[in-house]
PDB file of N, CA, C and O in Angstrom, chain B, residues numbered from 101:
ATOM      1  N   MET B 101       0.832  -1.179   0.000  1.00  0.00           N
ATOM      2  CA  MET B 101      -0.010   0.007   0.001  1.00  0.00           C
ATOM      3  C   MET B 101       0.887   1.243  -0.001  1.00  0.00           C
ATOM      4  O   MET B 101       1.944   1.283   0.628  1.00  0.00           O
ATOM      5  N   SER B 102       0.421   2.236  -0.730  1.00  0.00           N
ATOM      6  CA  SER B 102       1.197   3.491  -0.803  1.00  0.00           C
ATOM      7  C   SER B 102       0.869   4.351   0.417  1.00  0.00           C
ATOM      8  O   SER B 102       0.006   4.022   1.232  1.00  0.00           O
ATOM      9  N   GLY B 103       1.589   5.461   0.505  1.00  0.00           N
ATOM     10  CA  GLY B 103       1.428   6.346   1.631  1.00  0.00           C
ATOM     11  C   GLY B 103       0.037   6.982   1.709  1.00  0.00           C
ATOM     12  O   GLY B 103      -0.512   7.145   2.799  1.00  0.00           O
ATOM     13  N   LEU B 104      -0.538   7.346   0.537  1.00  0.00           N
ATOM     14  CA  LEU B 104      -1.866   7.920   0.532  1.00  0.00           C
ATOM     15  C   LEU B 104      -2.940   6.914   0.942  1.00  0.00           C
ATOM     16  O   LEU B 104      -3.933   7.270   1.576  1.00  0.00           O
ATOM     17  N   GLU B 105      -2.725   5.664   0.571  1.00  0.00           N
ATOM     18  CA  GLU B 105      -3.685   4.628   0.975  1.00  0.00           C
ATOM     19  C   GLU B 105      -3.663   4.438   2.484  1.00  0.00           C
ATOM     20  O   GLU B 105      -4.706   4.225   3.101  1.00  0.00           O
ATOM     21  N   TRP B 106      -2.476   4.516   3.082  1.00  0.00           N
ATOM     22  CA  TRP B 106      -2.391   4.392   4.559  1.00  0.00           C
ATOM     23  C   TRP B 106      -3.095   5.575   5.234  1.00  0.00           C
ATOM     24  O   TRP B 106      -3.776   5.405   6.246  1.00  0.00           O
ATOM     25  N   VAL B 107      -2.929   6.749   4.679  1.00  0.00           N
ATOM     26  CA  VAL B 107      -3.599   7.939   5.219  1.00  0.00           C
ATOM     27  C   VAL B 107      -5.118   7.769   5.102  1.00  0.00           C
ATOM     28  O   VAL B 107      -5.851   8.044   6.052  1.00  0.00           O
ATOM     29  N   GLY B 108      -5.584   7.317   3.940  1.00  0.00           N
ATOM     30  CA  GLY B 108      -7.012   7.116   3.742  1.00  0.00           C
ATOM     31  C   GLY B 108      -7.599   6.081   4.672  1.00  0.00           C
ATOM     32  O   GLY B 108      -8.677   6.279   5.232  1.00  0.00           O
ATOM     33  N   VAL B 109      -6.894   4.980   4.840  1.00  0.00           N
ATOM     34  CA  VAL B 109      -7.389   3.920   5.762  1.00  0.00           C
ATOM     35  C   VAL B 109      -7.378   4.404   7.202  1.00  0.00           C
ATOM     36  O   VAL B 109      -8.291   4.091   7.966  1.00  0.00           O
ATOM     37  N   THR B 110      -6.365   5.158   7.581  1.00  0.00           N
ATOM     38  CA  THR B 110      -6.315   5.700   8.937  1.00  0.00           C
ATOM     39  C   THR B 110      -7.465   6.672   9.191  1.00  0.00           C
ATOM     40  O   THR B 110      -8.093   6.623  10.248  1.00  0.00           O
ATOM     41  N   LEU B 111      -7.749   7.560   8.226  1.00  0.00           N
ATOM     42  CA  LEU B 111      -8.865   8.473   8.366  1.00  0.00           C
ATOM     43  C   LEU B 111     -10.182   7.705   8.417  1.00  0.00           C
ATOM     44  O   LEU B 111     -11.082   8.078   9.169  1.00  0.00           O
ATOM     45  N   LEU B 112     -10.305   6.671   7.653  1.00  0.00           N
ATOM     46  CA  LEU B 112     -11.536   5.862   7.651  1.00  0.00           C
ATOM     47  C   LEU B 112     -11.747   5.168   8.987  1.00  0.00           C
ATOM     48  O   LEU B 112     -12.864   5.136   9.502  1.00  0.00           O
ATOM     49  N   ILE B 113     -10.696   4.619   9.543  1.00  0.00           N
ATOM     50  CA  ILE B 113     -10.806   3.964  10.849  1.00  0.00           C
ATOM     51  C   ILE B 113     -11.135   4.981  11.938  1.00  0.00           C
ATOM     52  O   ILE B 113     -11.936   4.695  12.828  1.00  0.00           O
ATOM     53  N   ALA B 114     -10.531   6.151  11.877  1.00  0.00           N
ATOM     54  CA  ALA B 114     -10.832   7.204  12.860  1.00  0.00           C
ATOM     55  C   ALA B 114     -12.296   7.641  12.733  1.00  0.00           C
ATOM     56  O   ALA B 114     -12.975   7.847  13.739  1.00  0.00           O
ATOM     57  N   GLY B 115     -12.773   7.780  11.505  1.00  0.00           N
ATOM     58  CA  GLY B 115     -14.182   8.144  11.291  1.00  0.00           C
ATOM     59  C   GLY B 115     -15.125   7.110  11.861  1.00  0.00           C
ATOM     60  O   GLY B 115     -16.124   7.452  12.495  1.00  0.00           O
ATOM     61  N   CYS B 116     -14.812   5.848  11.640  1.00  0.00           N
ATOM     62  CA  CYS B 116     -15.634   4.771  12.208  1.00  0.00           C
ATOM     63  C   CYS B 116     -15.621   4.796  13.727  1.00  0.00           C
ATOM     64  O   CYS B 116     -16.638   4.518  14.362  1.00  0.00           O
ATOM     65  N   PHE B 117     -14.457   5.134  14.324  1.00  0.00           N
ATOM     66  CA  PHE B 117     -14.373   5.240  15.771  1.00  0.00           C
ATOM     67  C   PHE B 117     -15.295   6.326  16.304  1.00  0.00           C
ATOM     68  O   PHE B 117     -15.948   6.133  17.329  1.00  0.00           O
ATOM     69  N   PHE B 118     -15.356   7.471  15.618  1.00  0.00           N
ATOM     70  CA  PHE B 118     -16.209   8.558  16.081  1.00  0.00           C
ATOM     71  C   PHE B 118     -17.699   8.219  15.883  1.00  0.00           C
ATOM     72  O   PHE B 118     -18.535   8.608  16.699  1.00  0.00           O
ATOM     73  N   TYR B 119     -18.023   7.508  14.819  1.00  0.00           N
ATOM     74  CA  TYR B 119     -19.414   7.040  14.648  1.00  0.00           C
ATOM     75  C   TYR B 119     -19.780   6.094  15.793  1.00  0.00           C
ATOM     76  O   TYR B 119     -20.876   6.184  16.347  1.00  0.00           O
ATOM     77  N   LEU B 120     -18.877   5.197  16.144  1.00  0.00           N
ATOM     78  CA  LEU B 120     -19.110   4.285  17.250  1.00  0.00           C
ATOM     79  C   LEU B 120     -19.270   5.022  18.564  1.00  0.00           C
ATOM     80  O   LEU B 120     -20.146   4.687  19.362  1.00  0.00           O
ATOM     81  N   ALA B 121     -18.436   6.019  18.798  1.00  0.00           N
ATOM     82  CA  ALA B 121     -18.526   6.822  20.032  1.00  0.00           C
ATOM     83  C   ALA B 121     -19.849   7.573  20.101  1.00  0.00           C
ATOM     84  O   ALA B 121     -20.458   7.659  21.168  1.00  0.00           O
ATOM     85  N   GLY B 122     -20.296   8.116  18.979  1.00  0.00           N
ATOM     86  CA  GLY B 122     -21.596   8.790  18.959  1.00  0.00           C
ATOM     87  C   GLY B 122     -22.743   7.847  19.217  1.00  0.00           C
ATOM     88  O   GLY B 122     -23.694   8.210  19.909  1.00  0.00           O
ATOM     89  N   THR B 123     -22.678   6.655  18.683  1.00  0.00           N
ATOM     90  CA  THR B 123     -23.704   5.665  18.915  1.00  0.00           C
ATOM     91  C   THR B 123     -23.736   5.221  20.368  1.00  0.00           C
ATOM     92  O   THR B 123     -24.812   5.077  20.948  1.00  0.00           O
ATOM     93  N   ILE B 124     -22.585   5.004  20.955  1.00  0.00           N
ATOM     94  CA  ILE B 124     -22.526   4.648  22.372  1.00  0.00           C
ATOM     95  C   ILE B 124     -23.068   5.776  23.237  1.00  0.00           C
ATOM     96  O   ILE B 124     -23.780   5.524  24.209  1.00  0.00           O
ATOM     97  N   GLY B 125     -22.738   7.023  22.894  1.00  0.00           N
ATOM     98  CA  GLY B 125     -23.307   8.164  23.623  1.00  0.00           C
ATOM     99  C   GLY B 125     -24.813   8.227  23.494  1.00  0.00           C
ATOM    100  O   GLY B 125     -25.501   8.567  24.457  1.00  0.00           O
ATOM    101  N   LEU B 126     -25.333   7.908  22.335  1.00  0.00           N
ATOM    102  CA  LEU B 126     -26.788   7.910  22.129  1.00  0.00           C
ATOM    103  C   LEU B 126     -27.450   6.853  23.013  1.00  0.00           C
ATOM    104  O   LEU B 126     -28.530   7.083  23.558  1.00  0.00           O
ATOM    105  N   LEU B 127     -26.818   5.727  23.150  1.00  0.00           N
ATOM    106  CA  LEU B 127     -27.411   4.629  23.926  1.00  0.00           C
ATOM    107  C   LEU B 127     -27.197   4.783  25.438  1.00  0.00           C
ATOM    108  O   LEU B 127     -28.028   4.327  26.222  1.00  0.00           O
ATOM    109  N   ARG B 128     -26.107   5.411  25.850  1.00  0.00           N
ATOM    110  CA  ARG B 128     -25.760   5.427  27.260  1.00  0.00           C
ATOM    111  C   ARG B 128     -26.252   6.639  28.026  1.00  0.00           C
ATOM    112  O   ARG B 128     -26.575   6.521  29.208  1.00  0.00           O
ATOM    113  N   PHE B 129     -26.320   7.810  27.389  1.00  0.00           N
ATOM    114  CA  PHE B 129     -26.703   9.024  28.114  1.00  0.00           C
ATOM    115  C   PHE B 129     -28.193   9.017  28.391  1.00  0.00           C
ATOM    116  O   PHE B 129     -28.982   8.419  27.660  1.00  0.00           O
ATOM    117  N   GLY B 130     -28.556   9.699  29.468  1.00  0.00           N
ATOM    118  CA  GLY B 130     -29.941   9.621  29.943  1.00  0.00           C
ATOM    119  C   GLY B 130     -30.901  10.627  29.300  1.00  0.00           C
ATOM    120  O   GLY B 130     -31.963  10.243  28.809  1.00  0.00           O
ATOM    121  N   ASP B 131     -30.533  11.909  29.301  1.00  0.00           N
ATOM    122  CA  ASP B 131     -31.513  12.894  28.811  1.00  0.00           C
ATOM    123  C   ASP B 131     -31.285  13.203  27.337  1.00  0.00           C
ATOM    124  O   ASP B 131     -30.255  12.864  26.756  1.00  0.00           O
ATOM    125  N   VAL B 132     -32.277  13.852  26.762  1.00  0.00           N
ATOM    126  CA  VAL B 132     -32.279  14.113  25.323  1.00  0.00           C
ATOM    127  C   VAL B 132     -31.136  15.028  24.918  1.00  0.00           C
ATOM    128  O   VAL B 132     -30.501  14.808  23.886  1.00  0.00           O
ATOM    129  N   HIS B 133     -30.870  16.045  25.712  1.00  0.00           N
ATOM    130  CA  HIS B 133     -29.851  17.012  25.340  1.00  0.00           C
ATOM    131  C   HIS B 133     -28.438  16.409  25.334  1.00  0.00           C
ATOM    132  O   HIS B 133     -27.627  16.713  24.459  1.00  0.00           O
ATOM    133  N   SER B 134     -28.161  15.556  26.316  1.00  0.00           N
ATOM    134  CA  SER B 134     -26.848  14.885  26.318  1.00  0.00           C
ATOM    135  C   SER B 134     -26.707  13.935  25.146  1.00  0.00           C
ATOM    136  O   SER B 134     -25.642  13.825  24.540  1.00  0.00           O
ATOM    137  N   ARG B 135     -27.792  13.252  24.837  1.00  0.00           N
ATOM    138  CA  ARG B 135     -27.766  12.320  23.688  1.00  0.00           C
ATOM    139  C   ARG B 135     -27.529  13.064  22.388  1.00  0.00           C
ATOM    140  O   ARG B 135     -26.734  12.630  21.554  1.00  0.00           O
ATOM    141  N   LEU B 136     -28.220  14.189  22.213  1.00  0.00           N
ATOM    142  CA  LEU B 136     -28.061  14.973  20.993  1.00  0.00           C
ATOM    143  C   LEU B 136     -26.647  15.539  20.907  1.00  0.00           C
ATOM    144  O   LEU B 136     -26.065  15.571  19.823  1.00  0.00           O
ATOM    145  N   HIS B 137     -26.092  15.979  22.015  1.00  0.00           N
ATOM    146  CA  HIS B 137     -24.744  16.540  21.995  1.00  0.00           C
ATOM    147  C   HIS B 137     -23.737  15.477  21.588  1.00  0.00           C
ATOM    148  O   HIS B 137     -22.896  15.710  20.720  1.00  0.00           O
ATOM    149  N   ALA B 138     -23.824  14.293  22.225  1.00  0.00           N
ATOM    150  CA  ALA B 138     -22.890  13.226  21.870  1.00  0.00           C
ATOM    151  C   ALA B 138     -23.042  12.788  20.420  1.00  0.00           C
ATOM    152  O   ALA B 138     -22.053  12.569  19.719  1.00  0.00           O
ATOM    153  N   LEU B 139     -24.264  12.664  19.987  1.00  0.00           N
ATOM    154  CA  LEU B 139     -24.513  12.162  18.642  1.00  0.00           C
ATOM    155  C   LEU B 139     -24.096  13.165  17.576  1.00  0.00           C
ATOM    156  O   LEU B 139     -23.415  12.795  16.619  1.00  0.00           O
ATOM    157  N   THR B 140     -24.488  14.417  17.721  1.00  0.00           N
ATOM    158  CA  THR B 140     -24.166  15.372  16.652  1.00  0.00           C
ATOM    159  C   THR B 140     -22.677  15.684  16.575  1.00  0.00           C
ATOM    160  O   THR B 140     -22.120  15.787  15.482  1.00  0.00           O
ATOM    161  N   LYS B 141     -22.035  15.835  17.718  1.00  0.00           N
ATOM    162  CA  LYS B 141     -20.601  16.181  17.704  1.00  0.00           C
ATOM    163  C   LYS B 141     -19.788  15.031  17.116  1.00  0.00           C
ATOM    164  O   LYS B 141     -18.980  15.238  16.211  1.00  0.00           O
ATOM    165  N   ALA B 142     -20.000  13.837  17.623  1.00  0.00           N
ATOM    166  CA  ALA B 142     -19.208  12.693  17.175  1.00  0.00           C
ATOM    167  C   ALA B 142     -19.509  12.329  15.744  1.00  0.00           C
ATOM    168  O   ALA B 142     -18.600  12.022  14.973  1.00  0.00           O
ATOM    169  N   ASP B 143     -20.794  12.359  15.375  1.00  0.00           N
ATOM    170  CA  ASP B 143     -21.153  11.955  14.015  1.00  0.00           C
ATOM    171  C   ASP B 143     -20.697  12.983  12.957  1.00  0.00           C
ATOM    172  O   ASP B 143     -20.336  12.607  11.842  1.00  0.00           O
ATOM    173  N   ASN B 144     -20.715  14.264  13.309  1.00  0.00           N
ATOM    174  CA  ASN B 144     -20.201  15.256  12.357  1.00  0.00           C
ATOM    175  C   ASN B 144     -18.706  15.109  12.140  1.00  0.00           C
ATOM    176  O   ASN B 144     -18.223  15.255  11.017  1.00  0.00           O
ATOM    177  N   LEU B 145     -17.977  14.825  13.196  1.00  0.00           N
ATOM    178  CA  LEU B 145     -16.562  14.598  13.043  1.00  0.00           C
ATOM    179  C   LEU B 145     -16.280  13.282  12.301  1.00  0.00           C
ATOM    180  O   LEU B 145     -15.373  13.201  11.473  1.00  0.00           O
ATOM    181  N   GLY B 146     -17.086  12.250  12.622  1.00  0.00           N
ATOM    182  CA  GLY B 146     -16.936  10.986  11.897  1.00  0.00           C
ATOM    183  C   GLY B 146     -17.227  11.139  10.416  1.00  0.00           C
ATOM    184  O   GLY B 146     -16.510  10.584   9.583  1.00  0.00           O
ATOM    185  N   LEU B 147     -18.269  11.883  10.078  1.00  0.00           N
ATOM    186  CA  LEU B 147     -18.585  12.114   8.668  1.00  0.00           C
ATOM    187  C   LEU B 147     -17.472  12.874   7.966  1.00  0.00           C
ATOM    188  O   LEU B 147     -17.136  12.573   6.821  1.00  0.00           O
ATOM    189  N   MET B 148     -16.898  13.862   8.652  1.00  0.00           N
ATOM    190  CA  MET B 148     -15.789  14.604   8.056  1.00  0.00           C
ATOM    191  C   MET B 148     -14.600  13.689   7.775  1.00  0.00           C
ATOM    192  O   MET B 148     -13.991  13.770   6.709  1.00  0.00           O
ATOM    193  N   LEU B 149     -14.273  12.828   8.720  1.00  0.00           N
ATOM    194  CA  LEU B 149     -13.134  11.950   8.555  1.00  0.00           C
ATOM    195  C   LEU B 149     -13.374  10.905   7.452  1.00  0.00           C
ATOM    196  O   LEU B 149     -12.460  10.577   6.695  1.00  0.00           O
ATOM    197  N   VAL B 150     -14.605  10.387   7.367  1.00  0.00           N
ATOM    198  CA  VAL B 150     -14.920   9.415   6.331  1.00  0.00           C
ATOM    199  C   VAL B 150     -14.868  10.098   4.950  1.00  0.00           C
ATOM    200  O   VAL B 150     -14.329   9.536   3.997  1.00  0.00           O
ATOM    201  N   CYS B 151     -15.431  11.307   4.855  1.00  0.00           N
ATOM    202  CA  CYS B 151     -15.349  12.034   3.585  1.00  0.00           C
ATOM    203  C   CYS B 151     -13.907  12.397   3.192  1.00  0.00           C
ATOM    204  O   CYS B 151     -13.542  12.346   2.017  1.00  0.00           O
ATOM    205  N   ALA B 152     -13.108  12.761   4.185  1.00  0.00           N
ATOM    206  CA  ALA B 152     -11.704  13.043   3.916  1.00  0.00           C
ATOM    207  C   ALA B 152     -10.977  11.782   3.448  1.00  0.00           C
ATOM    208  O   ALA B 152     -10.141  11.851   2.547  1.00  0.00           O
ATOM    209  N   ALA B 153     -11.286  10.638   4.047  1.00  0.00           N
ATOM    210  CA  ALA B 153     -10.659   9.374   3.624  1.00  0.00           C
ATOM    211  C   ALA B 153     -11.043   9.046   2.208  1.00  0.00           C
ATOM    212  O   ALA B 153     -10.189   8.662   1.409  1.00  0.00           O
ATOM    213  N   LEU B 154     -12.317   9.189   1.874  1.00  0.00           N
ATOM    214  CA  LEU B 154     -12.749   8.889   0.506  1.00  0.00           C
ATOM    215  C   LEU B 154     -12.149   9.868  -0.487  1.00  0.00           C
ATOM    216  O   LEU B 154     -11.831   9.491  -1.615  1.00  0.00           O
ATOM    217  N   ALA B 155     -11.989  11.138  -0.074  1.00  0.00           N
ATOM    218  CA  ALA B 155     -11.352  12.112  -0.966  1.00  0.00           C
ATOM    219  C   ALA B 155      -9.883  11.766  -1.225  1.00  0.00           C
ATOM    220  O   ALA B 155      -9.394  11.882  -2.348  1.00  0.00           O
ATOM    221  N   VAL B 156      -9.198  11.346  -0.181  1.00  0.00           N
ATOM    222  CA  VAL B 156      -7.786  10.969  -0.334  1.00  0.00           C
ATOM    223  C   VAL B 156      -7.669   9.708  -1.202  1.00  0.00           C
ATOM    224  O   VAL B 156      -6.803   9.633  -2.074  1.00  0.00           O
ATOM    225  N   LEU B 157      -8.528   8.734  -0.967  1.00  0.00           N
ATOM    226  CA  LEU B 157      -8.466   7.510  -1.719  1.00  0.00           C
ATOM    227  C   LEU B 157      -8.880   7.666  -3.180  1.00  0.00           C
ATOM    228  O   LEU B 157      -8.406   6.927  -4.043  1.00  0.00           O
ATOM    229  N   SER B 158      -9.763   8.627  -3.460  1.00  0.00           N
ATOM    230  CA  SER B 158     -10.193   8.806  -4.852  1.00  0.00           C
ATOM    231  C   SER B 158      -9.149   9.528  -5.678  1.00  0.00           C
ATOM    232  O   SER B 158      -9.012   9.246  -6.868  1.00  0.00           O
ATOM    233  N   ALA B 159      -8.412  10.447  -5.086  1.00  0.00           N
ATOM    234  CA  ALA B 159      -7.359  11.219  -5.752  1.00  0.00           C
ATOM    235  C   ALA B 159      -7.911  12.005  -6.960  1.00  0.00           C
ATOM    236  O   ALA B 159      -7.226  12.179  -7.968  1.00  0.00           O
ATOM    237  N   ASP B 160      -9.152  12.469  -6.834  1.00  0.00           N
ATOM    238  CA  ASP B 160      -9.777  13.279  -7.885  1.00  0.00           C
ATOM    239  C   ASP B 160     -10.379  14.519  -7.235  1.00  0.00           C
ATOM    240  O   ASP B 160     -11.111  14.409  -6.252  1.00  0.00           O
ATOM    241  N   TRP B 161     -10.077  15.696  -7.774  1.00  0.00           N
ATOM    242  CA  TRP B 161     -10.543  16.946  -7.178  1.00  0.00           C
ATOM    243  C   TRP B 161     -12.053  17.093  -7.286  1.00  0.00           C
ATOM    244  O   TRP B 161     -12.670  17.660  -6.384  1.00  0.00           O
ATOM    245  N   ARG B 162     -12.671  16.602  -8.356  1.00  0.00           N
ATOM    246  CA  ARG B 162     -14.115  16.708  -8.460  1.00  0.00           C
ATOM    247  C   ARG B 162     -14.820  15.879  -7.430  1.00  0.00           C
ATOM    248  O   ARG B 162     -15.806  16.332  -6.848  1.00  0.00           O
ATOM    249  N   ILE B 163     -14.356  14.691  -7.187  1.00  0.00           N
ATOM    250  CA  ILE B 163     -14.947  13.846  -6.167  1.00  0.00           C
ATOM    251  C   ILE B 163     -14.715  14.438  -4.780  1.00  0.00           C
ATOM    252  O   ILE B 163     -15.603  14.389  -3.930  1.00  0.00           O
ATOM    253  N   ALA B 164     -13.529  14.998  -4.545  1.00  0.00           N
ATOM    254  CA  ALA B 164     -13.235  15.644  -3.250  1.00  0.00           C
ATOM    255  C   ALA B 164     -14.173  16.827  -3.031  1.00  0.00           C
ATOM    256  O   ALA B 164     -14.653  17.026  -1.915  1.00  0.00           O
ATOM    257  N   ALA B 165     -14.442  17.610  -4.063  1.00  0.00           N
ATOM    258  CA  ALA B 165     -15.360  18.732  -3.917  1.00  0.00           C
ATOM    259  C   ALA B 165     -16.777  18.266  -3.612  1.00  0.00           C
ATOM    260  O   ALA B 165     -17.466  18.862  -2.783  1.00  0.00           O
ATOM    261  N   LEU B 166     -17.213  17.203  -4.280  1.00  0.00           N
ATOM    262  CA  LEU B 166     -18.535  16.636  -3.976  1.00  0.00           C
ATOM    263  C   LEU B 166     -18.596  16.101  -2.549  1.00  0.00           C
ATOM    264  O   LEU B 166     -19.631  16.224  -1.894  1.00  0.00           O
ATOM    265  N   LEU B 167     -17.522  15.517  -2.061  1.00  0.00           N
ATOM    266  CA  LEU B 167     -17.511  15.020  -0.703  1.00  0.00           C
ATOM    267  C   LEU B 167     -17.542  16.155   0.323  1.00  0.00           C
ATOM    268  O   LEU B 167     -18.127  16.007   1.396  1.00  0.00           O
ATOM    269  N   VAL B 168     -16.925  17.267  -0.001  1.00  0.00           N
ATOM    270  CA  VAL B 168     -17.034  18.458   0.869  1.00  0.00           C
ATOM    271  C   VAL B 168     -18.470  18.943   0.900  1.00  0.00           C
ATOM    272  O   VAL B 168     -18.970  19.331   1.956  1.00  0.00           O
ATOM    273  N   LEU B 169     -19.136  18.926  -0.235  1.00  0.00           N
ATOM    274  CA  LEU B 169     -20.532  19.306  -0.296  1.00  0.00           C
ATOM    275  C   LEU B 169     -21.407  18.361   0.518  1.00  0.00           C
ATOM    276  O   LEU B 169     -22.319  18.804   1.216  1.00  0.00           O
ATOM    277  N   VAL B 170     -21.136  17.069   0.434  1.00  0.00           N
ATOM    278  CA  VAL B 170     -21.870  16.068   1.220  1.00  0.00           C
ATOM    279  C   VAL B 170     -21.664  16.346   2.712  1.00  0.00           C
ATOM    280  O   VAL B 170     -22.614  16.284   3.491  1.00  0.00           O
ATOM    281  N   TRP B 171     -20.431  16.650   3.107  1.00  0.00           N
ATOM    282  CA  TRP B 171     -20.144  16.903   4.511  1.00  0.00           C
ATOM    283  C   TRP B 171     -20.870  18.183   4.977  1.00  0.00           C
ATOM    284  O   TRP B 171     -21.433  18.199   6.071  1.00  0.00           O
ATOM    285  N   LEU B 172     -20.864  19.222   4.186  1.00  0.00           N
ATOM    286  CA  LEU B 172     -21.552  20.468   4.559  1.00  0.00           C
ATOM    287  C   LEU B 172     -23.055  20.269   4.667  1.00  0.00           C
ATOM    288  O   LEU B 172     -23.683  20.796   5.586  1.00  0.00           O
ATOM    289  N   LEU B 173     -23.637  19.520   3.747  1.00  0.00           N
ATOM    290  CA  LEU B 173     -25.049  19.227   3.835  1.00  0.00           C
ATOM    291  C   LEU B 173     -25.381  18.348   5.021  1.00  0.00           C
ATOM    292  O   LEU B 173     -26.446  18.493   5.623  1.00  0.00           O
ATOM    293  N   GLY B 174     -24.487  17.439   5.366  1.00  0.00           N
ATOM    294  CA  GLY B 174     -24.668  16.612   6.570  1.00  0.00           C
ATOM    295  C   GLY B 174     -24.612  17.470   7.832  1.00  0.00           C
ATOM    296  O   GLY B 174     -25.376  17.243   8.770  1.00  0.00           O
ATOM    297  N   LEU B 175     -23.709  18.456   7.857  1.00  0.00           N
ATOM    298  CA  LEU B 175     -23.650  19.362   8.998  1.00  0.00           C
ATOM    299  C   LEU B 175     -24.926  20.178   9.135  1.00  0.00           C
ATOM    300  O   LEU B 175     -25.436  20.376  10.237  1.00  0.00           O
ATOM    301  N   LEU B 176     -25.427  20.643   8.014  1.00  0.00           N
ATOM    302  CA  LEU B 176     -26.662  21.427   8.030  1.00  0.00           C
ATOM    303  C   LEU B 176     -27.841  20.577   8.496  1.00  0.00           C
ATOM    304  O   LEU B 176     -28.632  21.021   9.328  1.00  0.00           O
ATOM    305  N   ALA B 177     -27.965  19.374   7.975  1.00  0.00           N
ATOM    306  CA  ALA B 177     -29.072  18.506   8.355  1.00  0.00           C
ATOM    307  C   ALA B 177     -28.991  18.120   9.847  1.00  0.00           C
ATOM    308  O   ALA B 177     -30.010  18.096  10.537  1.00  0.00           O
ATOM    309  N   ALA B 178     -27.797  17.824  10.330  1.00  0.00           N
ATOM    310  CA  ALA B 178     -27.662  17.454  11.757  1.00  0.00           C
ATOM    311  C   ALA B 178     -27.974  18.653  12.661  1.00  0.00           C
ATOM    312  O   ALA B 178     -28.586  18.486  13.715  1.00  0.00           O
ATOM    313  N   THR B 179     -27.565  19.838  12.264  1.00  0.00           N
ATOM    314  CA  THR B 179     -27.815  21.018  13.064  1.00  0.00           C
ATOM    315  C   THR B 179     -29.315  21.298  13.142  1.00  0.00           C
ATOM    316  O   THR B 179     -29.838  21.531  14.231  1.00  0.00           O
ATOM    317  N   VAL B 180     -29.999  21.281  12.030  1.00  0.00           N
ATOM    318  CA  VAL B 180     -31.409  21.574  12.009  1.00  0.00           C
ATOM    319  C   VAL B 180     -32.204  20.518  12.760  1.00  0.00           C
ATOM    320  O   VAL B 180     -33.075  20.848  13.565  1.00  0.00           O
ATOM    321  N   SER B 181     -31.912  19.259  12.502  1.00  0.00           N
ATOM    322  CA  SER B 181     -32.665  18.206  13.162  1.00  0.00           C
ATOM    323  C   SER B 181     -32.409  18.170  14.673  1.00  0.00           C
ATOM    324  O   SER B 181     -33.337  17.931  15.446  1.00  0.00           O
ATOM    325  N   ALA B 182     -31.170  18.402  15.100  1.00  0.00           N
ATOM    326  CA  ALA B 182     -30.881  18.437  16.555  1.00  0.00           C
ATOM    327  C   ALA B 182     -31.577  19.643  17.211  1.00  0.00           C
ATOM    328  O   ALA B 182     -32.070  19.535  18.333  1.00  0.00           O
ATOM    329  N   HIS B 183     -31.615  20.767  16.528  1.00  0.00           N
ATOM    330  CA  HIS B 183     -32.307  21.930  17.078  1.00  0.00           C
ATOM    331  C   HIS B 183     -33.795  21.654  17.225  1.00  0.00           C
ATOM    332  O   HIS B 183     -34.391  21.987  18.249  1.00  0.00           O
ATOM    333  N   LEU B 184     -34.395  21.052  16.213  1.00  0.00           N
ATOM    334  CA  LEU B 184     -35.818  20.746  16.297  1.00  0.00           C
ATOM    335  C   LEU B 184     -36.148  19.737  17.396  1.00  0.00           C
ATOM    336  O   LEU B 184     -37.137  19.896  18.111  1.00  0.00           O
ATOM    337  N   ILE B 185     -35.335  18.722  17.528  1.00  0.00           N
ATOM    338  CA  ILE B 185     -35.562  17.721  18.565  1.00  0.00           C
ATOM    339  C   ILE B 185     -35.390  18.354  19.938  1.00  0.00           C
ATOM    340  O   ILE B 185     -36.217  18.117  20.818  1.00  0.00           O
ATOM    341  N   ALA B 186     -34.356  19.142  20.151  1.00  0.00           N
ATOM    342  CA  ALA B 186     -34.121  19.794  21.445  1.00  0.00           C
ATOM    343  C   ALA B 186     -35.240  20.755  21.789  1.00  0.00           C
ATOM    344  O   ALA B 186     -35.679  20.806  22.938  1.00  0.00           O
ATOM    345  N   ARG B 187     -35.708  21.516  20.815  1.00  0.00           N
ATOM    346  CA  ARG B 187     -36.797  22.461  21.065  1.00  0.00           C
ATOM    347  C   ARG B 187     -38.080  21.721  21.412  1.00  0.00           C
ATOM    348  O   ARG B 187     -38.819  22.161  22.293  1.00  0.00           O
ATOM    349  N   HIS B 188     -38.359  20.622  20.751  1.00  0.00           N
ATOM    350  CA  HIS B 188     -39.552  19.819  21.033  1.00  0.00           C
ATOM    351  C   HIS B 188     -39.445  19.204  22.419  1.00  0.00           C
ATOM    352  O   HIS B 188     -40.430  19.174  23.157  1.00  0.00           O
ATOM    353  N   ALA B 189     -38.254  18.709  22.790  1.00  0.00           N
ATOM    354  CA  ALA B 189     -38.062  18.084  24.097  1.00  0.00           C
ATOM    355  C   ALA B 189     -38.211  19.144  25.210  1.00  0.00           C
ATOM    356  O   ALA B 189     -38.795  18.863  26.257  1.00  0.00           O
ATOM    357  N   ARG B 190     -37.694  20.329  24.986  1.00  0.00           N
ATOM    358  CA  ARG B 190     -37.817  21.376  25.996  1.00  0.00           C
ATOM    359  C   ARG B 190     -39.281  21.827  26.162  1.00  0.00           C
ATOM    360  O   ARG B 190     -39.739  22.095  27.272  1.00  0.00           O
ATOM    361  N   ARG B 191     -39.986  21.902  25.050  1.00  0.00           N
ATOM    362  CA  ARG B 191     -41.378  22.303  25.107  1.00  0.00           C
ATOM    363  C   ARG B 191     -42.228  21.283  25.833  1.00  0.00           C
ATOM    364  O   ARG B 191     -43.167  21.646  26.543  1.00  0.00           O
ATOM    365  N   ASP B 192     -41.903  19.990  25.659  1.00  0.00           N
ATOM    366  CA  ASP B 192     -42.670  18.932  26.339  1.00  0.00           C
ATOM    367  C   ASP B 192     -42.207  18.695  27.760  1.00  0.00           C
ATOM    368  O   ASP B 192     -42.809  17.894  28.475  1.00  0.00           O
ATOM    369  N   GLY B 193     -41.143  19.380  28.191  1.00  0.00           N
ATOM    370  CA  GLY B 193     -40.680  19.237  29.571  1.00  0.00           C
ATOM    371  C   GLY B 193     -39.830  18.006  29.795  1.00  0.00           C
ATOM    372  O   GLY B 193     -39.728  17.532  30.927  1.00  0.00           O
ATOM    373  N   ASP B 194     -39.216  17.472  28.753  1.00  0.00           N
ATOM    374  CA  ASP B 194     -38.391  16.264  28.920  1.00  0.00           C
ATOM    375  C   ASP B 194     -36.995  16.671  29.333  1.00  0.00           C
ATOM    376  O   ASP B 194     -36.134  15.813  29.529  1.00  0.00           O
TER     377      ASP B 194
END
């Protein structure tokens, strides 16, 4: 394996670790706000690392640009959905 492949695999493993950490936080924490915090922070970082790994492994600027767009849209979707869930939980007194 070349140097770039090692970098890509390392980024991919790190991204999977953060996805696993976010999932464990979702299952272990008690209240809604702690669960959302663990899930959104870890999953956004995991998505960034997975997209970076795929961009490194593809070695194409167009694919890397599309992966940046995927990551930004994932950030936007996670932010909006976490805000809506937290607002609904606060309104219901959870």
